[in-house]
C-alpha positions as CSV (number, residue, x, y, z in Angstrom):
1,M,32.9,51.2,71.2
2,T,32.9,55.1,70.9
3,D,31.4,57.5,73.7
4,T,28.7,58.4,70.8
5,E,28.0,54.6,70.0
6,E,27.5,54.1,73.9
7,R,24.8,56.8,73.8
8,S,22.8,55.3,71.3
9,A,19.3,54.3,72.0
10,L,20.3,51.1,70.7
11,A,23.7,50.7,71.7
12,A,23.1,46.9,73.3
13,F,22.1,45.6,70.3
14,R,25.9,45.3,69.2
15,W,26.1,42.4,71.6
16,P,25.1,39.1,70.2
17,D,24.3,37.5,73.5
18,F,22.0,40.6,74.1
19,R,20.3,40.4,71.1
20,Y,19.3,36.2,72.0
21,L,18.0,37.4,75.4
22,I,15.7,40.3,74.3
23,V,14.1,37.3,71.9
24,A,13.8,35.3,74.6
25,T,12.3,37.9,76.8
26,A,10.1,39.1,74.1
27,C,8.6,35.7,73.3
28,A,8.4,34.5,76.8
29,T,6.5,37.4,78.4
30,T,4.2,37.7,75.4
31,A,3.3,34.1,76.1
32,S,3.2,34.7,80.0
33,R,1.1,38.0,79.6
34,A,-1.3,35.9,76.9
35,L,-1.5,33.1,79.3
36,A,-2.4,35.6,82.6
37,V,-5.5,37.0,80.5
38,V,-6.4,33.3,79.4
39,L,-6.1,31.7,82.6
40,G,-8.2,34.8,84.6
41,Y,-10.8,34.6,82.2
42,E,-11.5,31.3,82.2
43,V,-11.3,30.9,85.8
44,Y,-13.6,33.7,86.5
45,A,-15.9,32.2,84.0
46,L,-15.9,28.5,85.4
47,T,-16.5,30.2,88.9
48,N,-17.9,33.9,88.6
49,N,-16.2,34.5,91.6
50,P,-13.7,37.1,92.3
51,L,-12.1,35.4,95.3
52,A,-11.0,32.4,92.4
53,L,-8.9,35.2,90.9
54,G,-7.3,35.9,93.9
55,G,-6.6,32.1,94.7
56,L,-5.2,32.1,91.1
57,G,-2.5,34.7,92.4
58,L,-1.6,33.2,95.5
59,V,-1.2,29.7,93.6
60,E,1.7,31.3,91.6
61,A,2.9,33.6,94.3
62,L,3.4,31.0,97.2
63,P,6.2,28.6,95.0
64,S,7.7,31.2,93.1
65,I,8.2,33.5,96.6
66,S,9.0,30.3,98.8
67,L,11.6,29.5,96.2
68,A,13.3,32.6,95.1
69,L,15.6,33.0,97.7
70,Y,17.2,29.5,96.9
71,G,16.7,30.4,93.3
72,G,18.9,33.6,94.1
73,H,21.4,31.2,95.6
74,V,21.6,28.7,92.5
75,A,22.0,31.6,89.8
76,D,25.2,33.0,92.1
77,R,26.4,29.3,91.8
78,H,25.8,27.9,88.3
79,D,25.4,28.8,84.8
80,R,22.2,31.4,84.8
81,R,21.4,30.5,81.1
82,L,21.2,27.1,82.0
83,I,18.5,27.6,84.5
84,L,16.8,29.9,82.4
85,C,16.5,27.1,79.7
86,V,15.4,24.9,81.9
87,T,12.4,26.6,83.2
88,L,11.3,27.8,79.8
89,L,11.3,24.3,78.9
90,A,9.3,23.3,81.5
91,L,6.5,26.4,80.7
92,T,6.4,25.1,77.1
93,L,5.1,21.5,78.4
94,C,2.8,23.3,80.4
95,G,1.2,25.0,77.4
96,F,1.1,21.8,75.6
97,A,-0.6,20.5,78.4
98,L,-3.2,23.1,78.6
99,A,-3.8,22.8,74.9
100,L,-4.7,19.1,75.6
101,V,-7.0,19.9,78.6
102,S,-8.7,22.6,76.9
103,A,-9.6,20.3,74.2
104,F,-10.7,17.3,76.1
105,S,-12.1,18.1,79.5
106,S,-14.4,21.0,81.3
107,G,-15.6,21.7,84.7
108,R,-13.8,20.7,87.6
109,A,-11.4,19.1,85.9
110,Q,-10.3,21.7,83.9
111,L,-10.2,24.5,86.9
112,A,-8.0,21.9,88.5
113,V,-5.5,22.0,85.8
114,L,-5.3,25.8,85.5
115,Y,-4.4,26.2,89.2
116,T,-1.8,23.5,88.8
117,V,0.0,25.4,85.5
118,A,-0.2,28.3,87.6
119,F,1.8,26.6,90.1
120,V,4.1,25.3,88.3
121,A,4.6,28.5,86.6
122,G,5.3,30.2,89.8
123,I,7.8,27.2,90.5
124,A,9.7,28.0,87.2
125,R,10.0,31.9,88.0
126,G,11.4,31.0,91.2
127,F,14.2,29.9,89.5
128,S,14.1,31.7,86.1
129,E,13.8,35.3,87.2
130,P,16.6,35.7,89.4
131,A,18.8,34.1,86.5
132,A,17.5,36.0,84.0
133,S,17.8,39.5,86.1
134,A,21.4,38.5,87.0
135,L,22.4,37.3,83.1
136,E,21.2,40.3,82.0
137,A,23.7,42.4,83.8
138,Q,26.6,39.9,82.2
139,V,25.7,40.3,78.3
140,V,26.9,43.8,78.3
141,P,29.7,45.9,79.6
142,R,29.0,47.7,82.7
143,S,28.8,51.2,80.9
144,L,26.0,49.9,78.8
145,L,24.0,48.5,81.9
146,I,21.2,51.3,82.0
147,N,20.8,51.2,78.3
148,C,20.4,47.3,78.7
149,A,17.8,47.7,81.5
150,T,15.9,50.1,79.7
151,L,16.0,47.8,76.8
152,M,15.1,45.0,78.3
153,A,12.3,47.1,80.1
154,S,10.5,48.2,77.0
155,C,10.9,44.8,75.2
156,W,9.2,43.3,78.3
157,L,6.2,46.4,77.9
158,M,5.7,46.1,74.4
159,A,5.0,42.0,74.8
160,G,3.1,43.1,77.7
161,V,0.8,45.3,75.3
162,L,0.8,42.5,72.4
163,G,0.5,39.5,75.0
164,P,-3.2,40.4,76.7
165,L,-4.2,41.6,73.2
166,A,-3.4,38.6,71.2
167,G,-4.4,36.2,74.3
168,G,-7.9,38.0,74.7
169,T,-8.4,38.0,70.6
170,A,-7.4,34.7,70.1
171,F,-9.4,33.1,72.8
172,A,-12.4,34.8,71.3
173,A,-11.6,33.9,67.9
174,V,-10.1,30.1,67.9
175,G,-11.1,29.0,71.5
176,G,-8.9,27.4,74.3
177,S,-7.2,24.9,72.7
178,W,-5.4,26.7,70.0
179,T,-4.9,29.6,72.3
180,Y,-2.6,27.4,74.8
181,L,-1.0,25.8,71.6
182,S,0.3,29.5,70.4
183,I,1.5,29.9,73.8
184,A,3.3,26.8,74.0
185,S,5.1,27.9,71.0
186,L,6.1,31.2,72.3
187,Y,7.8,29.5,74.8
188,A,9.6,27.4,72.6
189,I,11.2,30.1,70.9
190,A,12.2,31.6,73.8
191,F,14.1,28.6,74.7
192,T,15.4,28.3,71.7
193,A,16.8,31.9,71.7
194,A,17.9,31.4,75.2
195,L,20.4,28.2,74.0
196,R,22.2,30.4,71.7
197,I,23.4,32.4,74.7
198,E,27.0,32.0,75.4
199,P,27.4,30.3,78.6
200,K,28.4,32.5,81.7
201,P,30.5,30.8,84.5
202,A,29.7,31.9,87.7
203,P,32.1,34.0,90.1
204,P,33.3,31.2,92.6
205,P,31.9,30.7,95.9
206,P,33.5,31.9,99.3
207,E,35.0,28.7,100.4
208,E,32.7,26.6,103.0
209,E,30.0,28.5,102.7
210,S,26.5,27.0,103.4
211,I,23.6,27.5,101.1
212,W,22.1,29.7,104.6
213,Q,25.1,31.7,104.6
214,S,24.9,32.2,101.0
215,V,21.1,33.4,100.9
216,S,21.7,35.5,104.1
217,T,24.4,37.1,102.7
218,G,22.1,38.6,100.2
219,V,19.4,39.1,102.2
220,R,21.4,41.3,104.6
221,Y,23.1,43.5,101.7
222,V,19.2,44.7,100.8
223,L,18.4,45.3,104.1
224,G,21.7,47.2,104.9
225,D,21.3,49.3,102.0
226,Q,18.7,52.1,102.0
227,V,18.2,53.1,98.4
228,L,17.7,49.2,97.5
229,L,15.5,48.2,100.3
230,G,13.3,51.7,100.1
231,S,12.8,51.1,96.2
232,M,11.9,47.4,96.5
233,A,9.4,48.5,99.5
234,L,7.8,51.3,97.7
235,D,6.9,49.2,95.2
236,L,5.6,46.3,97.3
237,F,3.3,48.2,99.2
238,A,2.5,50.7,96.4
239,V,1.2,47.9,94.3
240,L,0.2,45.5,96.6
241,F,-2.8,47.7,97.8
242,G,-3.0,50.1,94.6
243,G,-3.0,47.9,91.8
244,A,-6.4,46.6,90.0
245,I,-5.0,44.4,87.2
246,A,-6.1,40.8,89.0
247,L,-9.7,42.6,89.0
248,L,-9.9,43.6,85.5
249,P,-12.1,40.6,84.6
250,V,-14.7,41.8,87.2
251,F,-14.6,45.2,85.6
252,A,-14.4,43.7,81.9
253,K,-17.8,41.5,82.6
254,D,-19.8,43.1,85.3
255,I,-18.9,46.6,85.2
256,L,-17.8,47.8,81.8
257,T,-19.4,44.8,80.1
258,V,-17.0,44.5,77.2
259,G,-16.3,40.8,77.0
260,P,-12.8,39.2,76.4
261,I,-11.6,41.4,73.7
262,G,-12.2,44.4,76.2
263,L,-10.2,42.4,78.9
264,G,-7.3,42.3,76.6
265,V,-7.8,46.3,75.5
266,L,-8.0,46.7,79.7
267,N,-4.6,44.8,80.3
268,A,-3.0,46.4,77.4
269,A,-3.5,50.0,78.4
270,P,-1.3,50.2,81.0
271,T,1.7,48.7,79.5
272,T,1.0,50.9,76.5
273,G,1.7,54.0,78.5
274,A,4.6,52.1,80.3
275,L,6.1,51.2,77.0
276,L,6.3,55.0,75.6
277,T,7.7,56.0,78.7
278,M,10.5,53.3,78.3
279,L,11.1,54.4,74.7
280,W,11.5,57.8,75.9
281,A,14.0,56.4,78.6
282,T,16.0,54.8,76.3
283,R,17.5,58.2,74.8
284,H,16.8,60.0,78.4
285,P,18.1,57.4,81.0
286,P,16.9,58.5,84.5
287,V,20.3,59.9,85.9
288,R,19.5,62.9,87.9
289,H,16.7,63.1,90.6
290,A,16.0,59.5,90.3
291,G,14.7,59.0,93.7
292,R,12.7,62.4,93.5
293,N,11.1,61.4,90.0
294,L,10.4,57.6,91.6
295,F,8.7,59.2,94.4
296,F,6.5,61.6,92.2
297,S,5.5,58.3,89.8
298,V,4.4,56.3,92.4
299,A,2.1,58.8,93.9
300,A,0.5,59.6,90.3
301,F,0.3,56.3,90.0
302,G,-2.4,56.0,93.0
303,V,-4.3,59.0,91.3
304,A,-4.6,57.2,88.5
305,M,-6.1,54.2,90.0
306,L,-8.5,56.6,92.0
307,V,-9.7,57.7,88.2
308,F,-10.5,54.5,87.3
309,A,-11.9,53.1,90.5
310,F,-14.9,55.7,90.1
311,S,-14.9,55.1,86.1
312,K,-18.3,53.8,84.4
313,S,-17.0,54.4,80.7
314,I,-14.4,52.5,78.9
315,Y,-12.8,55.1,77.5
316,L,-12.2,56.9,80.7
317,S,-11.4,53.5,82.0
318,V,-8.6,53.3,79.6
319,I,-7.1,56.6,79.6
320,A,-6.9,56.2,83.7
321,L,-5.3,52.8,83.0
322,F,-2.7,54.2,80.3
323,F,-1.5,57.1,82.6
324,S,-1.2,54.5,86.0
325,G,1.4,52.7,83.1
326,V,3.1,56.1,82.2
327,F,3.9,56.5,85.9
328,D,4.6,52.9,86.7
329,G,7.2,52.8,83.3
330,V,8.9,55.9,85.1
331,S,9.1,53.6,88.6
332,V,9.9,50.4,86.6
333,V,13.2,52.3,85.0
334,I,14.7,53.9,87.9
335,R,14.0,50.7,89.6
336,R,15.6,48.6,87.7
337,A,18.7,50.6,86.9
338,I,18.9,50.9,91.1
339,L,19.0,47.0,90.9
340,R,21.5,47.0,88.0
341,L,24.0,49.7,89.3
342,M,23.9,48.9,92.7
343,S,24.5,45.2,92.7
344,P,27.8,43.4,93.0
345,D,28.1,40.6,90.6
346,H,28.9,38.0,92.7
347,L,25.2,38.8,94.7
348,R,23.0,39.6,91.7
349,G,21.1,36.5,91.9
350,R,20.4,36.9,95.3
351,I,19.6,40.4,95.4
352,A,17.9,40.1,92.5
353,A,15.7,36.9,94.6
354,V,14.9,39.7,97.3
355,S,13.7,42.0,94.7
356,M,11.4,38.8,93.2
357,I,9.9,38.7,96.7
358,F,8.9,42.1,96.9
359,I,7.6,42.2,93.2
360,G,5.8,38.7,93.8
361,S,4.3,39.9,96.5
362,S,3.1,43.1,95.2
363,N,1.9,41.1,92.0
364,E,0.4,37.9,92.9
365,L,-0.2,38.8,96.7
366,G,-1.7,41.8,95.7
367,A,-3.7,39.9,93.5
368,F,-4.9,37.8,96.3
369,E,-5.5,40.9,98.6
370,S,-7.7,42.5,95.4
371,G,-9.6,39.1,95.4
372,V,-10.1,39.2,99.3
373,A,-11.1,42.9,98.9
374,A,-13.6,42.4,96.2
375,A,-15.4,39.6,97.8
376,A,-15.9,41.7,100.8
377,L,-16.3,45.0,99.9
378,G,-16.7,45.0,96.1
379,A,-14.4,45.8,93.2
380,V,-14.7,49.5,92.5
381,R,-14.7,50.0,96.9
382,S,-11.4,47.7,96.9
383,V,-10.0,49.5,94.2
384,W,-10.5,53.3,95.6
385,I,-9.4,52.3,99.1
386,G,-6.1,50.6,97.9
387,A,-5.1,53.6,95.7
388,T,-5.6,55.7,98.8
389,F,-3.2,53.9,100.8
390,T,-0.7,54.1,97.9
391,L,-0.3,57.6,98.6
392,T,0.1,57.2,102.2
393,V,2.6,55.1,101.7
394,V,4.3,57.2,99.2
395,A,4.1,60.2,101.9
396,G,5.7,57.7,104.8
397,A,8.4,56.6,102.4
398,A,9.4,60.0,101.9
399,V,9.9,60.7,105.4
400,F,11.9,57.3,106.2
401,A,13.8,57.0,103.4
402,P,15.9,60.1,102.8
403,K,18.7,58.7,100.6
404,L,16.2,57.4,98.4
405,R,14.7,60.6,98.0
406,R,17.7,62.1,97.2
407,L,19.4,59.7,94.7
408,S,20.7,60.0,91.6
409,L,22.4,57.6,89.2
410,D,25.5,59.5,88.0
411,P,28.6,57.5,87.9
412,D,30.6,59.1,90.9
413,S,27.3,59.0,93.1
414,V,26.7,55.6,92.3
415,A,30.6,54.4,92.7
416,E,30.1,56.2,96.4
417,H,27.0,54.3,97.1
418,N,28.7,51.0,96.2
419,A,31.7,51.5,97.9
420,E,29.8,52.5,101.4
421,A,27.3,49.5,101.2
422,G,30.1,47.3,100.5
423,A,31.8,48.5,103.4
424,E,29.1,48.2,105.6
425,L,28.5,44.7,104.6
426,E,31.9,43.7,105.3
427,T,31.6,44.9,109.0
428,A,28.5,43.4,109.8
429,V,29.9,40.2,108.5
430,E,33.2,40.6,110.6
């Protein structure tokens, strides 16, 4: 492949396995985002309690976070494609089960099934996300990792725009049963695409290494790397307290009074902003001043959430959420590039698992925190207090993570960083 071809915004599409993986990602992400909207709306409609929304996030977060480190160990020891296929099959079956339950039950029985499916989805995530992240780095050459990561993030965000819109619109138009059936069909397509990917042999494990030693090696690597740890921690604390996605059903129903279609629009607004950022990044990857841009984007995200908290207009709310997505998109591009470029291949699954714990904590546990705070303080107050805390976290991280603040992602800087991190890990093991 020539230098011009490698610089192309669509260079990764020249590899068949990448094409299969991006189809699987597009369908699975569309399904999961639609499922999140419908589950959230149904749970709130059945309970009329924001704490129930927080509980929904917690039910999914507990198994996914609890199993993540073991899932990373499995991803570094077995065929990552096979792991992805098994989890997608499980989610397909969950979708069909929801369709049946929605058609033939209601009330407490239906609520119990909604929470059960969220729990099963959490188990699937505990294994699928480390495997998928590690597999992503195996379907293209190393020279295309940033391009691959940006295109995959763009795909994820495009599906994130379509998923909530499709989920909210379908639920309003045809009801829960047919919506869940459509979601199951998308998971089935993702499963079929993942099957077409060529098997990727796992790196041979060190002799006589126990599961605990395997897991702890990945954890130690992240804890000893200020760039990896700093980028994960910044996302954790900023989104944990600054995000408001879990409370959007409350804003849609009680504050903005826009119904399920309006909820779909609110959910889609931040991912639309992030998608535009991703499309821009396919031609302008974040190589220079990556650390500085990361700090700026997280701070701007906090400001956007402050505007959303005080808005009483659906239009201003959508604009604020859109710009929160723009700035979050910059953060996502940089963090995904850091994870792909600064993870040794034999540790990719375990490092991805640690990253998943941080992301899971910021998203699902953040949903639980949002529900508890909204129940205690009210939805508006909980969002603006959280956004203020996000700005405080950015200021603190800028002081305590100078390597991340000065980060550049040019090849020489990455190679120097990886050599230093590898030497530090070897010293720690000895």
